[in-house]
C-alpha positions as CSV (number, residue, x, y, z in Angstrom):
1,M,83.8,-10.9,11.5
2,A,84.5,-12.9,8.1
3,I,82.8,-11.7,4.9
4,L,81.3,-13.5,2.8
5,D,80.2,-14.6,-0.8
6,I,77.5,-12.6,-2.2
7,L,76.2,-14.6,-4.9
8,H,75.4,-13.3,-8.2
9,F,72.6,-13.8,-10.7
10,P,71.6,-15.9,-12.6
11,D,73.9,-18.2,-9.7
12,P,70.3,-21.1,-8.8
13,R,71.4,-20.5,-5.6
14,L,69.1,-17.3,-5.4
15,R,66.3,-19.0,-6.1
16,Q,65.9,-21.5,-3.1
17,R,63.3,-20.2,-0.9
18,A,64.6,-20.1,2.8
19,L,63.7,-22.1,6.1
20,E,62.8,-21.0,9.2
21,V,65.2,-20.5,11.5
22,E,64.7,-22.6,14.9
23,R,67.1,-21.2,17.6
24,V,68.2,-17.8,17.9
25,D,71.8,-18.4,19.2
26,A,75.6,-17.6,19.5
27,S,76.4,-18.9,15.9
28,L,72.9,-17.6,14.3
29,R,74.5,-13.9,15.6
30,A,77.8,-14.2,14.1
31,L,76.3,-15.1,10.7
32,I,74.4,-11.8,11.7
33,D,77.5,-9.5,12.4
34,D,79.0,-11.3,9.4
35,M,76.4,-10.5,7.0
36,F,76.0,-6.6,8.5
37,A,80.4,-7.2,7.5
38,T,79.6,-8.1,4.3
39,M,76.5,-5.8,3.5
40,Y,79.0,-2.5,4.5
41,Q,82.1,-3.6,2.9
42,A,80.0,-4.1,-1.0
43,P,78.1,-1.3,0.4
44,G,74.5,-2.4,0.6
45,I,71.9,-1.0,2.6
46,G,70.0,-4.4,3.6
47,L,71.7,-8.1,3.0
48,A,69.3,-11.7,2.9
49,A,71.3,-14.8,4.7
50,T,69.9,-16.7,0.8
51,Q,72.3,-14.0,-0.9
52,V,75.5,-15.0,1.0
53,N,74.0,-19.4,0.4
54,V,72.6,-19.6,3.7
55,H,69.3,-20.3,3.3
56,Q,67.7,-19.7,6.5
57,R,64.8,-16.2,6.8
58,L,67.3,-13.7,8.1
59,L,68.3,-10.4,6.9
60,V,69.7,-7.8,8.0
61,I,69.2,-4.1,7.2
62,D,70.6,0.2,7.5
63,V,69.6,2.5,5.1
64,S,70.5,4.7,7.5
65,K,73.5,7.3,6.2
66,D,75.4,7.1,9.0
67,Q,75.4,3.2,9.1
68,D,74.7,3.1,12.5
69,Q,71.5,2.2,12.6
70,P,71.5,-1.9,12.4
71,Q,68.1,-3.8,12.1
72,V,67.8,-7.9,12.1
73,F,64.9,-9.7,11.3
74,I,65.2,-13.4,11.6
75,N,61.5,-15.0,10.6
76,P,60.0,-11.3,8.7
77,E,56.4,-11.9,7.8
78,I,54.6,-8.5,6.6
79,L,51.5,-8.3,7.6
80,A,49.6,-5.6,6.3
81,R,50.3,-3.5,2.5
82,E,49.3,-0.2,1.7
83,G,49.5,2.0,-1.5
84,V,51.7,1.8,-3.9
85,E,55.8,3.2,-4.4
86,E,58.3,3.4,-7.5
87,M,61.3,3.5,-6.7
88,D,64.9,3.0,-8.3
89,E,66.3,-1.2,-6.8
90,G,69.3,-2.1,-7.3
91,C,70.6,-5.4,-5.4
92,L,74.1,-6.4,-4.1
93,S,73.1,-9.8,-5.9
94,V,72.6,-8.1,-9.3
95,P,76.0,-5.1,-9.6
96,G,75.3,-2.8,-11.6
97,F,72.1,-2.4,-12.5
98,Y,69.1,-0.3,-11.1
99,E,65.5,-0.3,-12.3
100,R,61.9,0.7,-11.4
101,V,59.8,-1.1,-8.9
102,Q,56.8,-0.9,-8.4
103,R,56.2,-2.0,-4.7
104,A,53.0,-1.3,-1.1
105,E,54.6,2.5,0.2
106,R,54.2,1.1,4.0
107,I,54.0,-2.7,5.2
108,T,53.6,-4.0,8.5
109,V,55.8,-6.6,9.4
110,R,56.9,-8.9,11.6
111,A,59.7,-10.7,13.2
112,L,62.1,-11.8,15.5
113,N,65.3,-9.4,16.8
114,R,69.0,-11.1,17.4
115,D,68.1,-12.1,20.5
116,G,64.8,-13.7,19.3
117,E,62.6,-11.8,20.9
118,A,59.9,-10.9,18.2
119,F,58.9,-7.5,17.5
120,E,56.5,-5.8,15.2
121,L,57.3,-2.7,13.0
122,E,55.5,-0.5,10.8
123,A,57.6,1.2,7.7
124,D,57.3,3.6,5.1
125,G,59.9,4.7,2.1
126,L,63.0,3.5,1.5
127,L,62.7,1.1,4.7
128,A,59.4,-0.5,3.1
129,V,61.4,-1.0,-0.4
130,C,64.2,-2.6,1.5
131,I,62.5,-5.1,3.9
132,Q,60.4,-6.2,0.6
133,H,63.1,-6.5,-1.6
134,E,65.1,-8.4,1.3
135,I,61.8,-11.1,1.8
136,D,61.3,-11.5,-1.9
137,H,65.2,-12.9,-1.7
138,L,64.0,-14.8,1.3
139,D,61.3,-16.8,-0.8
140,G,64.0,-16.8,-4.3
141,K,62.8,-14.3,-5.6
142,L,64.8,-11.6,-7.3
143,F,64.2,-7.6,-8.2
144,V,64.7,-8.8,-11.8
145,D,61.7,-10.4,-11.9
146,Y,59.5,-6.9,-11.9
147,L,60.8,-6.4,-14.9
148,S,59.9,-7.6,-18.5
149,Q,61.7,-10.5,-19.9
150,L,63.5,-8.6,-22.3
151,K,65.2,-6.6,-19.8
152,R,66.1,-9.5,-17.5
153,Q,67.6,-11.2,-20.2
154,R,70.1,-8.2,-21.3
155,I,70.8,-8.2,-17.8
156,R,71.9,-12.2,-17.8
157,K,73.9,-11.9,-20.6
158,K,75.4,-8.9,-19.4
159,L,76.4,-10.3,-15.9
160,E,77.8,-13.6,-17.8
161,K,80.2,-11.7,-20.2
162,Q,81.3,-10.2,-17.0
163,R,81.9,-13.2,-15.4
164,R,83.2,-14.9,-18.2
165,L,85.6,-11.6,-19.0
166,G,87.0,-11.5,-15.0
167,I,84.8,-8.4,-14.5
168,E,83.7,-8.9,-10.8
169,D,81.9,-5.3,-10.6
170,N,81.0,-2.9,-12.9
171,V,79.2,-0.3,-10.5
172,D,80.3,3.2,-10.5
173,H,79.6,4.4,-6.9
174,D,80.5,7.7,-7.0
175,R,78.6,8.1,-10.4
176,H,75.1,6.7,-8.8
177,A,73.0,7.5,-6.1
178,E,70.6,5.2,-5.4
179,P,71.1,2.8,-2.3
180,V,71.9,-0.9,-3.4
181,I,69.7,-3.6,-1.6
């Protein structure tokens, strides 16, 4: 398994809409394995293919504390949304920033698993938030898009400055308890 490079905001490739996966085969399963390795190493709880510059509708998630419940969603589609929940979100593509985002509290999603088999899942809480966050990536949307233009510009400028100065990651993983999606 390989650790893939994660694109960082404001990279324009993060704005590209992902295409449907046409075929689930060994090369796609290898990408899935690389995405899990990348997500766990980062560390994060979700990763969309768009974030690693692969523009296919594929995402991986593991919201378990022990990283032992990996879930794969190929061509995910949200069928239903209920309620409203506000939660602090972080993002592997926007390292070091956490902001409150409002999303549906419960969702029903349909997708294919790593073997290409269709399934439906009802999710709530952190899993529902994570699925919505990652599907946004597949649609070229980032969690910063839910913020005011002023906050988004501040984040962009700070990340651009860190990149110029060669600072890779401004996240203190021990100080912030929120998972990074």
